[in-house]
Every structure is written in structure tokens, then in C-alpha cells.
N, C-alpha and C positions, 0 to 999 in steps of 0.2 A: 834592412832586415838583419836581426841578430843571428849570429852563427849558431848552429846546432852541432853538437859533438859528443862523443863518449868520454867519460871520465873514469879513470882507473884509480882505485884507492892505493896509495903508496904507504901511508902510515896513519895511525890514529892513537890518541891518548885522551884520557879523561882529565880535564882541567878544572872541574868542579863536580860535585856529587851528581849533577844532572846535565852536564855539558861536555860534549865530546869535540875535541879539536881534530879535524880531519884534513889530511893532505892528499890531494889528487894530482894526477897529470893527465893530459889529453892522451887517450888510447890511440888516437889516429896520428900522434906525433906531430901535429901541427902546432904552430906557436899560438899563444894566447896573450893578448894585450888588453889591459884595462887601465882606467884612470882611478886612483885611489878614491874610494867612496862608492864605487859601483858594485853591483851585485850580479850573481848568476841565478838561474832557475834550474832546479832539479825536476825532471819529468818522470812520472810513473803512473801506475794505474791502481785504483782501488780493487778490492777483491771481486767486485761485480763487473770489473772491466772498464769502468769509467775513467777517462784520462784526467789527471790533475797535475799540479806542480807546486813547488814551494820555493821561496826566494831566500837566498843566503848572501850576506855581504862578503866580498872577498877580503880576507884579512892578511894576505901575503905582504910581508915587508920587502918590497922590491926596490927598483930604482926611483920610484916616486913620479914616474911619468908613464907614457903609453908604450914603453919598451916591452917587448914580449918577455914573458916569464915562463919558467918550466913548471913550477908547482902552483897549484891553486889551493889556498888554505881557507877553510870555513870553520865556524863554531856552530854546533848543532845542539839545541836544547831538547832534552827528552821530555815528551808529554805522554802521560799515561793514556794508552789507547790510540795514540796518534799514528796515522798511516805513514807519515814521513819518519817518525821515530822507529817504527817497525822496519822500514826499509833501510835507513842509514845506521840504526843501532845494530842491525844484524849483518851489515856489509863487512865482508872479510877482505884482508889484504889481497890485492890482485883482482878483486871483483870490480865490475863497472856499473855505472849508471849513466842515463842520458841527461844532458844538460844543454843550456843555451845561454847566450849573453855575449858580452856584458850589457847591463842595463843601468839606467839611473843617472841623475845629475847632482847627487849629494856630494859635491866635489869641491875641494879648494882649487882656486884658479890662479895661475901666475899673473893673469891680466887684471885682477881686481886691485883696488887701492886701499883696502882695509888695513888697519894697523894693529887691531886687537880682535881676538877671537875667543868666544866662550863656547867650549865644546861640552855638551851635556849628554849623558847616556846612563842607561841602566841595563843590567843583564848582557845579552849578546849584542845589544845595540852599540857596544864599545868597539866591536870588531872593525868597522871601517876606519876608525881613528888609528888603529894599529897599522893599517896599510899606509896611512898618511904620514907616518913619522919621518921618512926621508924628505918628503916635501916640506914638512914643518921645519926641519933643519935648514933647508935652503931658504925658506922665507924669513926665519929669524936672522940669518946671516946677511941676506941680500937686501931686505927691506926693514930690518929691525922690528919685525912683527912680534907680538906677545900672544901666547896661547895659554888658556886656563882650561884644563880638562877636569870636569866635575863628574865623578862616576859613582853611581849608587849601587850598593849590594846589601843584602840582608846581613851578611857576616863575612868574615875573612875568607872562608872556604869558597865563597861565591864571587870573589873579586877576580874576575878573569884578566889574565895578563898583567896583574898588578905589579909584579916584580919587574916586568919589562918597562912599564910606564914609569915606575919610580927610578929605575936606572937611567932611563932616557931623560927624566927631569933633572937628575943630578949632573948629567953630562951636557945638558943643553940650556944655556942661558936664554931666557925668554919663554921657557915652557915650565908650567907648574901643574902638578897632579894633585887632586883633592879627592881622596876616597871618602865616600859617605856611607856609614853603616846604619841601616834603619832599625835593626833588631838587636844586635850585640856587637860591641867594639872588639878590637883585637885584644888578644891576651897581653900583648906588649904594644900599647898604642905608639904611633909615630907622629911627629910634629904636624904633618899636613892632614891627618885624619879629622873627619867631622862626624858628629853624631846626628842622626836624622836622615830624612830624605833629601834628594838632590836640591829641591827648591830652597831648603834652608841654607845650603852653601851658596846657592845662586844669589840669594839676597845679600 
């Protein structure tokens, strides 16, 4: 059974017009261990008292294995009228929410034998790949694996963590980053940019 625990907000910043990057720590001061690719659930109640929950991938760039981490980082999309948006959008530094996890098996495994990976995402779906970067480094060095991250956004303002992925690609032989812009290109295009949706670059 997954662990249930309180999360206290440590810091937050907008990383896109409608996406907030939030950094939490466990308010009970217990360790939190996850495998990159897993997610947590935030538990809360609707105005009528009905219990509900929302899932968020852990985006913390940690050691790349199940070693406990101090901070739990997530990316939250704002949805007009959304109950989770109201909760997390109005959460102040030092305030807490209830959470559980980790969950999920969308993970890179040291035990597999693949040599090439195509990682595809749009929007906040790129968050788990951010957490995988240390593991990707290990796999490119230990097994000679190659990774292609194809990431779709409508425009440059919505390219979440784009600078981080581009810097990682420049420093990591075996990893390539392909931003895909479906509506408008960057004001100053870069060599790896693609026009259109992710399936265009995938082909």
C-alpha cells in the first residue's frame, strides 16, 4: 500500500503562462523515495465535501534511483474552473496538502536490454523525463544507449524546462532534444527545432 503523508509547499514559480512549478517537502519530515517516472496523488475535497484526488508526475532531478529525496517537485497545469487549480493555485508557501504515493511503472529500468529510446511528450507530460536525466546519463555511459526526446508545445513560452533539456543535450553524448512547435516557432529558431506536432518529428 502506498504511503500517505502531508506535503508542505517550499517554493513555487510560473514556468509557463498556465503552468506552476511547485516544490514540496514532507511535513512529517519522513524520507520520500521514488523511481523516476513515478507519480504522486494530491487528495482534497470538492465544495460539497466529496473526496477526490489528482495525479502529478514527480519531476525532481535526484540521484536517479530509489534513494530518498528531500524535495518533491511537480508541474501543475491551470484549468479554468478546476478544483485542483483552485487548491494548488491558491496554496501559499508553508501551507500543506495531503498526498500519497509513489505510484506507477512508467520507468526506465537498469535491467532491460534496449539500446535506443524515443521519449515523446506534450505539455506537463515531459515532467517525468526531467526526473530521468541522471539515469539517462548513467545508461548512455554504461550501455551506450541513445535517447531522443521529442517534445511538443504550442509556442516557446509553453516549452517547459526547455533550457534544462537543451543544456543536458549539449552536455550528454547520446541524448538529443527535439522541440516541436505546433502554432508558432521561436523568434530565434534553433537547429533542433521542428515545426508541427510531435508525430511529425516522430516520423
